[in-house]
C-alpha positions as CSV (number, residue, x, y, z in Angstrom):
1,X,97.1,124.6,133.1
2,X,98.3,127.2,130.8
3,X,101.2,127.9,128.6
4,X,103.7,130.9,128.7
5,X,101.0,133.2,127.3
6,X,98.5,132.2,130.0
7,X,96.2,130.7,127.4
8,X,94.7,127.2,127.6
9,X,96.8,124.2,126.6
10,X,95.6,122.8,123.4
11,X,96.4,119.2,122.6
12,X,98.6,118.7,119.6
13,X,97.1,117.3,116.4
14,X,99.6,114.4,116.6
15,X,98.3,113.3,120.0
16,X,95.1,111.8,118.4
17,X,97.2,109.4,116.4
18,X,98.5,107.8,119.5
19,X,95.3,107.6,121.5
20,X,92.9,104.6,121.0
21,X,90.4,105.1,118.3
22,X,89.8,105.3,114.5
23,X,92.8,107.4,113.7
24,X,95.2,105.2,115.7
25,X,93.8,102.0,113.9
26,X,94.4,103.7,110.6
27,X,98.0,104.5,111.6
28,X,98.6,100.9,112.6
29,X,97.3,99.7,109.2
30,X,99.7,102.2,107.5
31,X,102.6,101.1,109.7
32,X,101.9,97.5,108.6
33,X,102.0,98.5,104.9
34,X,105.2,100.6,105.5
35,X,106.7,97.4,107.1
36,X,107.4,96.1,103.6
37,X,109.9,99.0,103.2
38,X,110.8,99.7,106.8
39,X,110.6,96.4,108.7
40,X,110.5,97.8,112.2
41,X,107.3,99.8,111.5
42,X,105.3,96.6,111.6
43,X,106.5,95.8,115.1
44,X,105.7,99.4,116.2
45,X,102.2,98.9,114.8
46,X,101.8,95.6,116.7
47,X,102.8,97.2,120.0
48,X,100.4,100.0,119.4
49,X,97.6,97.6,118.6
50,X,98.3,95.6,121.8
51,X,98.5,98.7,123.9
52,X,95.2,100.2,122.6
53,X,93.1,97.1,122.4
54,X,90.3,97.2,125.0
55,X,90.6,101.0,125.5
56,X,88.3,102.1,122.7
57,X,84.9,101.6,121.3
58,X,83.9,98.0,120.5
59,X,84.0,98.5,116.8
60,X,87.5,99.8,116.9
61,X,88.6,96.9,119.1
62,X,87.6,94.5,116.3
63,X,90.2,96.3,114.1
64,X,92.9,95.9,116.8
65,X,92.1,92.2,117.0
66,X,92.2,92.0,113.2
67,X,95.5,93.9,113.1
68,X,97.1,91.7,115.8
69,X,96.0,88.5,114.0
70,X,97.2,89.9,110.7
71,X,100.7,90.4,112.1
72,X,101.0,86.9,113.7
73,X,99.4,85.0,110.9
74,X,101.5,86.9,108.3
75,X,104.6,86.0,110.3
76,X,103.6,82.4,110.4
77,X,102.9,82.3,106.7
78,X,106.2,84.1,106.0
79,X,108.2,81.6,108.1
80,X,106.6,78.7,106.4
81,X,107.2,80.3,103.0
82,X,110.9,80.8,103.8
83,X,111.3,77.2,104.9
84,X,109.6,76.0,101.7
85,X,112.0,78.1,99.6
86,X,114.3,75.0,99.8
87,X,111.8,73.2,97.5
88,X,111.1,76.3,95.3
89,X,107.4,76.6,96.2
90,X,108.2,79.0,98.9
91,X,109.0,81.8,96.4
92,X,105.4,81.7,95.2
93,X,104.1,81.5,98.8
94,X,106.1,84.6,99.8
95,X,104.3,86.5,97.1
96,X,100.9,85.1,98.2
97,X,101.6,86.1,101.8
98,X,102.5,89.7,100.8
99,X,99.3,90.0,98.7
100,X,97.3,88.5,101.7
101,X,98.8,91.1,104.2
102,X,98.2,94.0,101.7
103,X,94.6,92.9,101.1
104,X,93.8,92.6,104.8
105,X,95.3,96.1,105.4
106,X,93.3,97.6,102.5
107,X,90.1,96.0,103.7
108,X,90.8,97.2,107.2
109,X,91.6,100.7,106.1
110,X,88.3,100.9,104.1
111,X,86.2,99.6,106.9
112,X,87.8,101.8,109.6
113,X,87.4,104.9,107.4
114,X,83.7,104.2,107.1
115,X,83.5,103.7,110.9
116,X,82.5,100.1,110.6
117,X,83.7,97.1,112.6
118,X,85.5,94.1,111.0
119,X,82.7,91.5,110.5
120,X,84.9,88.6,111.6
121,X,88.1,89.7,113.2
122,X,89.1,86.1,114.1
123,X,89.1,85.1,110.4
124,X,92.2,83.8,108.7
125,X,91.0,85.3,105.4
126,X,89.8,88.9,104.9
127,X,87.5,89.3,107.9
128,X,84.3,89.3,105.9
């Protein structure tokens, strides 16, 4: 195929962000962090992680599993924290949950940028 000038079609730089791999996993981590400001971005990141899991190298798949578990466990912790706000301990637990999600995203971003897998993607803690 070619464009109007009869030259080869060159993929756009933004296409690599959507295809499974290191760059896409980094984008999902960033979307999770942006979710604290723009809530819908976490859901977009979750959908991207589900769509791309199993379509990339094995080490990247550990990140997708880690990301999916981060979302669902974070949601569970968040709901429990909201329920416990009735007895005041929930306010502290919301803070702990936010720190936990941020820590998992930072650990994930560091390991994916080094090209390493998450050691224990099934972990409820930091995956180490």
